[in-house]
C-alpha positions as CSV (number, residue, x, y, z in Angstrom):
1,Q,5.3,-39.4,-72.5
2,P,8.6,-38.4,-70.0
3,L,11.2,-41.5,-69.1
4,P,11.5,-42.1,-65.3
5,P,15.2,-40.0,-63.6
6,I,17.7,-42.9,-64.3
7,G,18.2,-45.5,-61.9
8,S,14.9,-44.1,-59.9
9,N,13.4,-47.7,-60.5
10,L,16.1,-50.0,-59.7
11,P,16.1,-50.8,-55.7
12,P,18.5,-49.7,-53.1
13,P,21.1,-51.8,-52.7
14,P,21.5,-54.7,-49.6
15,M,23.0,-52.9,-46.6
16,G,25.7,-55.3,-46.5
17,L,27.1,-54.7,-50.1
18,M,27.0,-50.8,-49.8
19,P,30.3,-49.2,-51.0
20,P,32.6,-47.3,-48.4
21,P,32.2,-43.4,-47.8
22,P,34.8,-41.1,-50.0
23,H,36.1,-40.6,-46.9
24,P,35.7,-40.7,-43.0
25,T,34.7,-38.2,-40.7
26,T,36.8,-35.0,-40.1
27,I,38.5,-33.5,-36.5
28,N,37.7,-30.2,-36.7
29,M,40.9,-28.1,-34.8
30,M,39.2,-24.8,-35.1
31,A,36.0,-26.1,-32.9
32,P,35.8,-29.6,-31.3
33,P,37.9,-32.0,-33.2
34,S,35.5,-35.2,-35.0
35,V,37.5,-37.9,-36.3
36,N,37.0,-41.4,-37.6
37,S,39.0,-43.9,-38.8
38,M,39.0,-45.5,-42.4
39,S,36.6,-48.1,-43.7
40,S,38.2,-51.8,-44.1
41,Q,38.8,-51.5,-47.3
42,Q,41.0,-48.0,-47.3
43,Q,42.9,-49.4,-44.0
44,Q,44.5,-52.6,-46.0
45,Q,48.0,-52.6,-47.3
46,D,50.7,-55.5,-48.6
47,S,52.3,-56.0,-44.7
48,G,48.5,-55.5,-43.0
49,Q,46.4,-52.8,-42.2
50,K,47.4,-49.2,-41.8
51,H,45.4,-47.2,-38.7
52,D,44.9,-43.8,-40.8
53,I,42.7,-41.1,-39.4
54,F,41.7,-38.2,-40.7
55,V,41.5,-34.8,-40.0
56,G,40.1,-32.3,-41.7
57,N,38.7,-28.7,-41.1
58,L,42.0,-27.5,-39.2
59,A,43.1,-23.7,-39.5
60,F,45.5,-23.0,-42.6
61,S,48.1,-22.2,-40.3
62,T,48.0,-25.1,-38.9
63,T,51.3,-27.1,-39.5
64,E,52.3,-30.7,-39.0
65,E,54.4,-30.5,-36.3
66,Q,50.8,-29.3,-34.2
67,L,49.4,-32.1,-35.3
68,H,52.2,-34.2,-34.2
69,T,52.6,-33.2,-31.2
70,A,48.8,-33.3,-30.1
71,F,48.0,-36.3,-31.6
72,S,51.4,-38.2,-30.8
73,E,49.8,-38.0,-26.7
74,I,47.3,-40.5,-28.1
75,G,50.0,-42.9,-29.5
76,R,52.7,-43.3,-31.1
77,L,52.9,-42.0,-34.8
78,V,53.9,-43.5,-37.8
79,R,53.8,-40.5,-39.9
80,V,51.5,-37.2,-40.1
81,R,50.6,-36.1,-44.1
82,M,49.4,-32.1,-44.6
83,V,47.4,-32.2,-47.7
84,C,49.3,-28.7,-49.6
85,D,47.9,-27.7,-52.6
86,P,50.6,-28.2,-55.5
87,E,50.4,-24.9,-57.0
88,S,50.9,-22.4,-53.9
89,G,51.4,-24.8,-51.7
90,K,48.8,-23.7,-48.7
91,S,47.6,-26.0,-46.9
92,R,44.2,-27.4,-47.9
93,G,43.0,-27.7,-44.5
94,F,43.1,-31.5,-43.6
95,A,45.4,-34.2,-43.2
96,F,46.5,-37.2,-42.0
97,V,48.0,-39.3,-39.7
98,E,48.8,-42.8,-39.0
99,Y,49.3,-44.8,-36.2
100,E,51.6,-48.1,-35.1
101,D,48.3,-49.6,-33.3
102,P,45.2,-49.7,-34.1
103,N,43.4,-49.0,-30.9
104,A,45.9,-46.3,-30.6
105,A,44.1,-44.9,-33.2
106,L,40.7,-45.7,-31.9
107,A,41.7,-43.8,-28.5
108,A,42.2,-40.6,-30.9
109,I,38.5,-40.8,-32.6
110,R,37.3,-41.1,-29.0
111,N,39.2,-38.4,-27.1
112,M,39.4,-35.8,-30.3
113,N,35.7,-36.0,-31.2
114,D,34.6,-34.3,-28.3
């Protein structure tokens, strides 16, 4: 008799105990942007919370300066971190934008997610 697939006889975990998603929804700078905040577990840091948003599906030609200009219109930024390939130094098409204020991060999610 064949064995059932691993985990097939396990009940799903309760909703309150679900692990956070691997990363938040993305912002698309080549099409209408889509932004989301990181999970509360990912936001925790020693001095409080980080107010990071993940910005994805960027054109490879997008620069940190362009992101800073676009997102600083919404609120005061702490930093913009463009992720680059370590070998080529070229953009990997996503970045993280960190705001000082959680309300600015939420406003970016609302306003840039159209």
